[in-house]
N, C-alpha and C positions, 0 to 999 in steps of 0.2 A: 667399443664396449668397455665398461669399467666395472670392477668388482669392489669399488670403494663403498664403505658403509655411509648411508645417509639417513639421518633421523629427522622426521617431520613432526613438528610440534604445532598443533592447530586445534582449537577448541570446537570448531564447527565440523560435525561428523562427516557430511558429504564431501566437503573440501579436503578433509584429512584423508579419507579413503581414496578420493580421486587423485590427489597428489602422490600418494603411496604407490598406487597402481601405475601411474604415468612414469614415475622415476624408476620403478622396477622394470618397466618395459624397455628402458634405455640400458639395462644391464647392471644397474647398481643394486646393492643389497640394502633394502629400505625397511625401516621400522617406524612406528609412529607413537605419539604421546598426546594426551588430551589437554594438557596445560603445562605451565612452566615447571611446577614442582615435579610432576611425573617425567617431564622432559629431562630435568637435571638428573634424576635418578637413573634414567636410561643412558644418559651420556656417561655417567660414572661407570655403570656396569658394562655397557656395550662398546664404549670408546669409539664412536663414529668419527669419520674424517670430516664430515660436513653436517651441520645442523641447519635445517630450514625451519624458521620459526615465525609465527604470527606476532605482530607487535602488541595487539590488544587481546589479553586473555585473563580469565579469572585466576584467583589465588596468587599467581606469579606471572607478570607480563613479560614480553619479549626483552625489554631493556634490562630487567633484573636478571633474567636468564642469561643474557649476554655477559653481564658482569660476573655471574657465578661460574660460567664456563671459562671465562678468562682466568679464573683462579685455579683451574685444574692443571695438573702437570703436563698433560698431553696437549699438543697444538690442534685446535678444532676450528675450522672455518665456519663462521655463522653468517647465514643469508637471511635478511629480514624481509618478511612479507608486510607490505603497508597498504592501507586503504588509500583511495584517491584523495588528494588534498593533505596527505601526511608526509610530504617531502621533507619538511623541516625535521620531523622526528627521525626520518631515515638518515638524513645528513648527520644528526646528532649521534645516531647509532654507529655510523661509520667513524666518527670522531672517537667513539668509545672502543673501537676495534673490530666492528663488523666487517666481513669481507666484501659484501655488496648488499644491495637491496633490490626488490622487484615489486612494483605496485600490483594490486588486485584490480580486476581479474588477471590471473597469472598468464603471461605470454609464454607458451611452451618453448618456443625457439629461444627466447632470451634466457629462460630458466636453464635449459640444457646447456647453453653456452657458459653460463655462470658456473654450473656444476663441473663442466669440463675444465674451465680455467682453475677452479679451486682444487680439483684433483691434480692438475699439472703443477700447482704450486707446491704440493707435498714433495714432488720429485726434486724441487729446487732447494728444499730445506737443508740437505746435506751440503750442497755447494755454498749455501748461505752461511752455514756454520763455519766453513773453511774461511770465508771472507771475514767473518766476525773475528776469528782468531788472528787473521792478518792485520785487521784493524787494531786489535789490542796490542799486538807485538810491534808493529812498524808505523802506525799512524797513516795508513794508506787505505782508501776506500775507492776501488775502481780508479777513475781518472783524478780523484781528489786526493790531496796530500796535506797533512798538517797534524801537529800534535798539541797545538794550543788548546786551552779550554773552550774557546769559541768553536773551533773546528771539531773537537770531540763531541760537543753538543749537537752539531749539525750531522755528524756521522751517526750518532745514536738516533736522531730523528729519521734520517733516511732509512736506517736499518729497520725501524719500526713500521714505517709507512710503505716501503717498497713492496712487501708481499700483498698488500691490499689492492683494490681496484679504484681507490679514492682519488679524486682530483687534487692537485697540489698547486699552490701559487708560490713561486719563487721570486723574492724581491731582493733588491740590492743595487748599488751603483753600477754603472756600465763597466764591464771588464772584470767583475768580481768572480766570475765562473758560474753563472746561473745555468748555462747550458750543460756544464759538467755535472751539476746536481741532477738535472733531468736525465742525463745519460746513466748516472749511477742508479737512479730510481728504476730505470729500464733494465739495466744489467743485473739488478738484484731481484727482479720480479720473474714470474713465470712466463712473461712475454719476451724474455731476453733473446730468444731465437727468431723472433719476428722483427719486422722493420722498426727502426727508430727514425722518425721524420721530424725535421726541424724547419719551421717557417718563420721568417722575420716579418711581422705584420707592417713594420714601418718601411720596409724596402719594396713593398708591392703597391703599384698605383691603385688608388681607390676604385677605379673602374674595373679592375681585374681581380680584386682580392676575393670576391665570392667565388669566382670561377676557380681560382687557385686552391681554395680551401674545400669547397663542396663539389667541384667539377661541373661540367656542362655537357649538354647534348649537342649534336650537330645542328647548326642553324639557330642556336639559342640567341645569338646576337651577331652583329656584323663581324665577320672574321672567324667565326666558329665553324671551321671547315670540317671538323670531325669531332666525334665524341671524345671527351677527356675526363679521366679520373682525377678527383681532387686529392688533397693531402689526407683527408680522412680515409678514403679508400686505399690510398697507398700505404697507410699505417695500419691496415686491418689486422687485428689481433696483436698489434704492437703498441707503440707509444707515440703520441703526437705532441711536440713542443710548440706552443704558440708564443713566440718571443715578442716582446713589446706589445702586449695585449691592449694596452691603453691607446695605441695608435690605430686600432681597428675601428672602422666606421660604425656608427650607432646601429644602422640597419643590419650590418653583418653580425654585430654583437647579439642582436635579437634572434637571428637565425641560429647562431652558435648555441645560445641558451636552450633553444628548442631541441637541438640535436643532443645536447648533454642530458636533457630531461627524458626524451623519448628513445634515445639510442637509435634514431632513424634519421636519414637525411634525404633531401631531394635535390638532385642536380639542377642547375639552371636549365630551364626549358623542358624539364621532365614532369610528367604527371604522376609518377610512381615514387613512393618512398622506399629507400633501401636500408635494411638493418645494418648497423655498424657496431663493431666491437673494438673500441679504441680507448686506451687510457690517456687522458688529457692532462698535460702539465703546462701551466701558463707562467710567463715571466714578465717582469716589468722593472724598469729602473726608476719609476715614479713612486711616490707614496700613494698606494692604492686608495686609501680613504680620502685623500685630497683629490685624487682623480675622480672619485665618485661624487664628491661635493661640487667639483667644477663641471660635471656632466660629461667628462671624457670617457668614463667607464660606467656602464650600467650597474646600478646597485644590486639588482637581482643576479646578474652574471657574476659580480664580484663575490657575493655570498655563496654562490654555487661552486665557484672555483676555489674559494678560500677555505675548503674543508680543513686542509692543513696548510700552514704558511711556513716556509723555510726562508729565513733572511740571511743572505750572504754578507758578512761584514767586509768593509773596505780593508785592503791589505795593510794600511797604516795602523789598523787596530790589532793586528796579529803579526807584527814584524818578526817574531820568533820563528814563524813558519817559512820565512823567505829562503833560508838555506836549504831546507828539505824540498821545497817547491822547485828551486833552481836546479838542484841535483837531478830531480826527476826530468826536468826540461832538457838538461844536457844529454841525458840518455836518449830522449826522443829526437833531439836535433842531430846527435851523432848518427843515428840510424837514418834519418831523413836526408842528411847532407853528406853522408859517408865520411864523417870526421872521427877523430879519436881523442877528443878532449877528455881529460881524466877527472877534472873537478875545478874547484874555485880556490884561489889563494886567500889567505886570511885577510890581507889588506883589501881585496875586492869585497869579501864578505862583510867587512866592517862598513865600507862605503854603502853597500846595498842595504844594510840593516839600519843605517842612519837616514836613508832617503824615504820620503813619505809616499811615493808611488801614486800620484794623482790618477794615473791610468790603470791602477790596480794590477791584477794578475796578467791582464793582456799586455800592459806596458812592460812588465817583468819578462814575459815571454818574448816580446820583440827585442828587448835588450839582450837576453841570453842567446837568441838566434843569431843576432848580429855578431856577438862576441865569439860564438862557436865557429861561424863561417870565417871570421877574421883570423882566429887563432889556428884552427884546423887540427891542432894536436896539442899535447901538453896541458898545462894548467892555465885557467883564465885569470888574468890580472887586471888591475886598474887601467892599464894601457889599452884594453879591449873594450872599454866603455865608450859610448857615443861621445862626441866632442861636447864639452861644457856640461857633462852629466852632473846633476845636483846643484849647478850654479843658478842664481836668480835668473828667471826668464827661460830656463831650459825647457820647462813644460808649463802649460797654462795653470796658474795657481790662483783660484778664486779668492783665497784669503789675502793674497798679496794685493790683488786688485781692490779689494774692499779697504785695506789699510790705506792705499794710495788715495782712494776716493774720499775717505774720511779725513785724511790730512788736508786735501784740497778744500773740502767743505769748511774745515776749521780755520782756513786762512793761513795755514802753515806753508812751509816750503813745498814747491811743486816738483822737486828733483825726483822723488820716488815715483810720482805719477808719470813724469816724463820718461824715466827709465822703463817703467811698465809699458807705456804705449809704444816705445821704440822696440822693446822685446816682442810685444804682441804683434806688431806689424812687420817684423823682420824674420826672414828665414835664413838661418846660418847653414851653409853647405860647405863642409870641410873636405879636404882631400881624403879619399877613402870611403866617403859616403856613397852608397849605391844610388843609381838613378831612381829605383823604386822608392827608396827611403826619402830622397829629395822630393819626389812627387807627393809622397804621403805628407811630409811636413808642410809643403805648399798648400795642399788641399785643406789640411786641418787648421793651419793658421788663417787661411782665407775664411773658412767657416767661423772661426773665432772672431775675426774682424767684422763679420756681418751678423754677429749674435745668432749664429746657427740658422740664418736664412738661406736655405739650400738653393732657392731660385736665384737669388742675388749672387751667391757664391759661384754658381755655375756660369752666370753671365760674365763675372770678373775673370774667371779662369778660361773662358772661351770654349766650354764644353757643354754638352746637353745635360739636362737634369737627370736623365736616365743613366748617363755615364757616371755622373757624380754619385747617384744612389748605388750603382754597382760597385764603385770604388769603396764607398763606405761599408757596404756589406762585406766586401773582401777583407777590409781591415778588421771588421768585427769578428770574423771567424774564417779560418782556413779549412774547417772540417767539411766533409761532404754532407749534402742535405739528407740523403737516405742511406742508412746502413742496415745490413741484415746479418 
């Protein structure tokens, strides 16, 4: 039971009195108003924690009331009531700062859940203010680090969006830290004590992805020997990250859209729909608009997920953050590998800030981890970098390949093309390279030579496609799937 104040703003008499009685029965202190103008007056005088308002009303509608409430000094969560077919208006309201929306006729279970979550969010405000202070002082936001203008803009966006229940689409090149954004959104929300579940849509076979995401009943398909909860149920009251959303099959995308709209799911083989309360964050390294145009991503799903878009810039565009990110990684690696590395020498820092990092933050993390293990203690120097670090051919460089191709097409010397092809098809393994690192280089170079044809690469390497997928998933992220 809660003693939070809830203001109901509804112009229809019976709906207004019914909602007031229902919300009071749950233990809230409820008052009501007949339109937006009266609602704004009551909000100023009574200072409710939550306002539940109709969208269409005389004199002042729900959108204008939302704007006016946003100008008040106190933080008030606004829940929008929308008629069927007004989802676009509801999404626009969430862009403008509404906490959530619920279609009419009102589902009491869903409304109670929304009010509970909104009340819980108020408890997180104090901790959120501490985090904001940390952000201003040190350029750190949860797992994210950076003081560049690009990162400050991202931190501000996360700080604004995290308290709401809105879906977020995170875009950016592979390795830029999209999962870290999702974790920051989770950690700064009222859901932070509940599970964070991350699933890579590209790493799950097409025949199993619906089962993994939505779950299945015993006997739903061959091999379904027992009932299994999917990722949505595992993330109940928490956050679900759907990474590489553009790789999800079209049929699964349609089912996902329905879950996002109705907040209910049906396991494979089940005849019953189960309510779910999950905040969804999606991520992709593709241009989402191009993915929609090519048919890889459903347009209606894209617009439903893209209420807010957070774009992670490539590391080469904010090299001034390399030092701070590396220092944070050293602390993490010291704890993980029981080392006592103190920091980075200036010579090493200069080399790292001059490098373009085609693999982005993930490549930086791999470089720092290798250096910390190799050094063990003291300061990291240039001698702890991987062999040939920063030299031509050290890492796949699309711009270099393009230059070589252009030179060849122009009838010029083929020396650059020849060197590129030799580097592309060669794995250099120096003394001191770990077996795991040598294996990683071999797999990635083989994928490069097959133009990312995973089936062909697996055949060349003499391993199964499943093993290759697991290796790639391991390289993408060493973090656990579920955290609580």
